[in-house]
N, C-alpha and C positions, 0 to 999 in steps of 0.2 A: 504494500500500500504506500509506503514511503516513496518508492520509485515513481509511482503515478503522480503523487503530490509534487515531487521534484520536477517532473516533466511539465506538469500544469503550471507551476510557478515560473519555470523558464519560458514557456510559451507566452504566459501573461506578461512577463517583463519585456520580452522581445516586442510584443504588440504595443506595449505602453511607451517604450523608449525609441522606437524606430519609425521610419516612414512606412506607409502601407506596403510599398513595393519591396523594401528591404525585409520587412517582417514576413511577407509572403514567401520570399526566396529562402530566408533562414528557416522558416517552418517547413517548407518543402524539403530542404536539405536534411533537416533533422528527421523527418518522417522517412525519407529514403534510407538514412543510416539505420534507423530503428528496424525497418523492414529487412534490410540486409543482415542485421544482427539476429533477428528472429529466424530468418531462413537458415543462417549458418548454425544457429543453435539446434534447430531441428535436424539438420544434416549430421550433426555430431551425436545427438542423443539417440536417434532412431536406430543406427547400426548397433549401438551398445545394448539396446533393448532386445534386438534379435539374437545377439550373442548370449544374453542372459537367459533367454527362453530356451 
């Protein structure tokens, strides 16, 4: 839960302190990085679950 709160505070501060174009670009980059992180995490965890079974 703390991770989601951190992400929401970062996004809120970006939208508060930047111009709308900069905020949109930074938010898009952050979302892309989070998606890549999630995809990489799934690629690492799934093979280990097959080995454990």
